Each structure stands twice: as C-alpha cells, then as structure tokens.
C-alpha positions in Angstrom: 26.5 -4.6 -49.4 24.4 -6.6 -46.9 22.6 -9.6 -48.4 18.8 -9.7 -47.9 18.0 -12.4 -45.3 16.0 -15.4 -46.3 12.3 -14.8 -45.7 11.4 -18.3 -44.6 10.0 -21.5 -46.1 6.4 -21.4 -47.3 3.8 -23.8 -45.8 3.7 -26.2 -48.7 7.4 -26.1 -49.8 8.7 -29.1 -51.7 11.2 -31.2 -49.7 14.3 -33.2 -50.7 14.7 -36.6 -48.9 18.1 -37.1 -47.2 18.9 -40.3 -45.2 19.3 -39.8 -41.5 22.7 -41.4 -41.7 23.9 -38.4 -43.6 23.5 -36.2 -40.4 24.9 -38.8 -37.9 27.7 -40.5 -39.9 28.5 -38.4 -43.0 28.5 -34.8 -41.8 31.1 -35.3 -39.0 33.5 -36.5 -41.7 33.0 -33.5 -44.1 36.0 -31.2 -44.2 34.7 -28.1 -46.0 31.7 -26.1 -47.0 32.2 -26.8 -50.7 32.0 -30.5 -50.2 28.8 -30.2 -48.0 27.1 -27.9 -50.5 28.0 -30.1 -53.5 26.7 -33.3 -51.8 23.4 -31.6 -50.8 23.0 -30.2 -54.3 23.5 -33.6 -55.8 20.8 -35.0 -53.4 18.5 -32.2 -54.6 19.2 -32.8 -58.4 18.7 -36.5 -58.1 15.5 -36.2 -56.1 13.9 -34.3 -59.1 14.8 -36.9 -61.6 13.1 -40.0 -63.0 14.5 -43.0 -64.7 17.4 -45.3 -64.0 20.3 -45.2 -63.4 20.5 -41.8 -61.6 23.7 -39.9 -61.6 25.0 -36.4 -62.3 27.9 -35.4 -64.5 30.9 -33.2 -63.7 30.1 -30.8 -66.6 26.5 -30.6 -65.4 27.5 -29.5 -61.9 30.1 -27.1 -63.3 27.5 -25.4 -65.4 24.9 -25.2 -62.6 24.7 -21.5 -61.5 23.1 -22.3 -58.2 25.9 -24.7 -57.1 28.8 -22.7 -58.5 27.6 -19.4 -57.0 27.6 -21.1 -53.6 31.1 -22.7 -53.8 32.9 -20.2 -56.0 33.3 -17.1 -53.8 37.0 -17.6 -53.0 40.0 -17.0 -55.1 40.5 -20.5 -56.5 39.1 -21.3 -59.9 35.5 -22.7 -59.7 36.4 -25.9 -61.5 39.2 -26.6 -59.1 36.9 -26.1 -56.1 34.3 -28.4 -57.6 36.9 -31.1 -58.4 38.2 -31.0 -54.9 34.8 -31.2 -53.3 33.8 -34.2 -55.5 37.1 -36.0 -54.7 36.6 -35.4 -51.0 33.0 -36.7 -51.2 34.2 -39.9 -53.0 37.1 -40.3 -50.6 34.7 -40.1 -47.6 32.4 -42.7 -49.3 29.4 -40.3 -49.7 29.5 -40.4 -53.5 30.7 -42.9 -56.1 32.6 -42.0 -59.2 32.6 -43.6 -62.7 34.1 -42.4 -66.0 32.0 -42.9 -69.1 32.8 -42.6 -72.8 30.6 -40.0 -74.5 31.3 -39.9 -78.2 35.0 -40.6 -77.7 35.4 -38.2 -74.8 35.7 -39.2 -71.2 33.0 -37.9 -68.9 33.0 -38.1 -65.1 29.7 -39.1 -63.5 28.8 -39.2 -59.8 26.3 -41.3 -57.8 25.1 -40.9 -54.2 26.6 -44.0 -52.5 23.7 -46.4 -52.0 22.8 -50.0 -52.7 20.9 -48.9 -55.8 23.9 -46.9 -57.1 26.2 -49.8 -56.6 23.9 -52.1 -58.4 23.6 -49.6 -61.3 27.4 -49.3 -61.5 27.8 -53.0 -61.6 25.3 -53.2 -64.4 27.0 -50.5 -66.4 30.4 -52.3 -66.0 28.8 -55.5 -67.2 27.4 -53.7 -70.3 23.7 -53.9 -69.4 23.2 -50.3 -70.6 24.5 -50.0 -74.2 24.2 -46.2 -74.1 26.5 -46.0 -71.1 30.0 -47.2 -72.1 33.0 -47.1 -69.8 35.9 -44.9 -70.7 39.0 -47.0 -70.8 42.5 -46.1 -69.8 44.9 -45.1 -72.5 46.1 -48.1 -74.4 43.5 -50.4 -72.8 41.4 -52.5 -75.1 37.7 -51.6 -74.9 35.7 -54.8 -74.5 32.9 -56.1 -72.3 34.8 -57.4 -69.3 34.1 -57.7 -65.6 35.0 -54.6 -63.6 38.8 -54.5 -62.8 40.0 -55.0 -59.3 40.8 -51.3 -58.9 37.3 -50.3 -59.8 35.9 -52.9 -57.4 38.1 -51.6 -54.6 37.2 -47.9 -55.1 33.5 -48.6 -55.4 33.2 -51.0 -52.5 35.9 -50.0 -50.0 37.4 -46.6 -50.7 40.3 -44.6 -52.1 43.3 -46.6 -53.4 46.7 -46.2 -51.8 50.0 -47.2 -53.5 50.5 -50.1 -51.1 47.0 -51.5 -51.6 47.4 -51.0 -55.4 50.4 -53.3 -55.3 48.5 -55.9 -53.4 45.6 -55.8 -55.8 48.0 -56.2 -58.8 49.5 -59.3 -57.1 46.0 -60.7 -56.4 45.1 -60.3 -60.1 48.0 -62.6 -60.9 47.0 -65.2 -58.3 43.2 -65.4 -58.8 40.7 -65.5 -61.7 38.8 -62.3 -62.3 35.4 -63.9 -61.5 36.8 -65.1 -58.2 37.9 -61.6 -57.3 34.5 -60.1 -58.2 32.7 -62.8 -56.3 34.9 -62.2 -53.2 34.1 -58.5 -53.2 30.4 -59.3 -53.5 30.6 -61.7 -50.6 32.5 -59.3 -48.4 30.0 -56.5 -49.1 27.0 -58.7 -48.4 28.5 -59.4 -45.0 29.4 -55.7 -44.5 33.1 -56.7 -44.2 34.5 -53.9 -46.4 38.2 -54.4 -46.1 40.8 -55.8 -48.5 42.2 -58.0 -45.8 38.9 -59.8 -45.5 38.6 -60.2 -49.2 42.1 -61.6 -49.5 41.2 -64.2 -46.9 38.2 -65.3 -48.9 40.3 -65.7 -52.0 43.0 -67.7 -50.1 40.3 -70.0 -48.7 38.9 -70.6 -52.1 42.3 -71.4 -53.4 42.9 -74.0 -50.7 39.4 -75.5 -50.3 38.0 -74.8 -53.8 35.2 -72.5 -54.9 31.7 -73.9 -55.6 32.9 -77.1 -57.2 35.3 -77.9 -54.4 38.4 -77.9 -56.7 41.2 -75.6 -55.7 42.5 -73.2 -58.3 46.1 -74.1 -57.3 47.5 -77.0 -55.2 48.2 -74.8 -52.2 48.0 -78.0 -50.1 51.5 -78.9 -51.1 53.8 -77.4 -48.5 56.5 -76.3 -50.9 54.0 -74.5 -53.1 52.2 -72.9 -50.2 55.5 -71.7 -48.7 56.4 -70.0 -51.9 53.5 -67.6 -51.4 53.9 -67.2 -47.7 57.6 -66.2 -48.0 57.0 -63.8 -50.8 56.5 -60.0 -50.7 52.7 -60.6 -50.4 52.9 -63.5 -48.0 50.5 -61.6 -45.6 47.8 -62.3 -48.2 48.0 -66.0 -47.7 46.8 -67.5 -44.4 49.6 -69.1 -42.5 
C-alpha cells in the first residue's frame, strides 16, 4: 500500500529551533536513521517544555508512538533500536546521559548536549535538586558527593574505554576529588576536552600547588617523582 505523500507545511506552522552546528558538525557523524530521528524528536520534545532542568526519559521515549513508529519498522525489537540510537547519540556527543533513582528504581534520562545541560547535570550531581536523586551502582553508598571521575569523563569528554578507565582509577588514588573536578572544569572552560590535558593540569598542581601554592605531594624530590614516572601510569606525570 502506497503511503499518502505529505501535503506540505502550512503558512504559520510552529517551528522547532535546532542549532546550526547540528547540520554542519553533528549530522556527518550520525550513523543511522534511528539515531537521527531520535535526536530530532528529543529536540522537538524539549522545545515544547517549560521549567528546569530539561531532559527526557528512556521510558518516555519508548512509549512515544510518534517516535517508535518512525524507528521501529525493522525486525529488531523497538526497545533495542531505541537503546542503540541513544547510545550512539551519547557516544557522538550529541546527547548526555544520566541515571536517576525514582522510588528505588533506576531511570535513564537524556539531555541535549549544551552548556545549560552540563550545568544542570552538575547541579543534580551536587544535590541542588532534592527531587532528582542519582541512582548509585550496586553496593555503592548513596550520599551527597561530588561527581565521580567516570561521570566527569563521560559528560565532558566522551565514551570511556578500558584503557582510559584504568588511568582514571589511578588518578583517583593520586589526587583529591575536588582537584579532579576542578581540573575538568578548567579544561572545559579552555575547550581542551582531553584526558591528557586534564592529567597535565593535575600533575602541575601536584608540583606547584593549587590555589594556596602548597603541593599535594612532594613531587619535587627526585626519588618520589621517579616513582611515578617509572610506574605503569608514568605518562600521566610530566617528565
């Protein structure tokens, strides 16, 4: 059966604002139609909302007949297609992902990647919105703490790899949590979104001191410094 063609946009049709960068930077990176349709649908949903912060939930998208009818025409289950589309959008940096606790059940929420969204996520992680509680990993103690290094990396740089995850774990042992968060913020403010750059900031603070001029550890001693240079993660310490 042939589908009836679209009759055209009326003269005073409502519009959905989409940044120009979406067409010049984002679209060339999009792999599939489902990812493209999902991103555009999220833009549309958020443009119709009021309040702060603005995000959509996975369950909301899965139950949306307009979106699902557009991405669910193949043989794969609709939830699987949607999950993959969202994962690709997050991997490409178009969307940001956060997991919240809703009455004891984890709920995946998604933001369009923007400065406003990053600020909102930071506030959620710091507990500024009592109604939005982070879902913690199994066995993790739920308490108001700064965002962990893995969350900071995913939200500000991109998808984690096993090698990067090991380096992040080692950095957590070397540096205070507030230093790590501050280093991420400094790198983002300078548009230097790479772990290598952030590791250099932390190493410099360890040697020269942060704010108060006092080094966290006495890296100035050659024997202590060499201990870190010769180790598995020696590339994280400036030679």
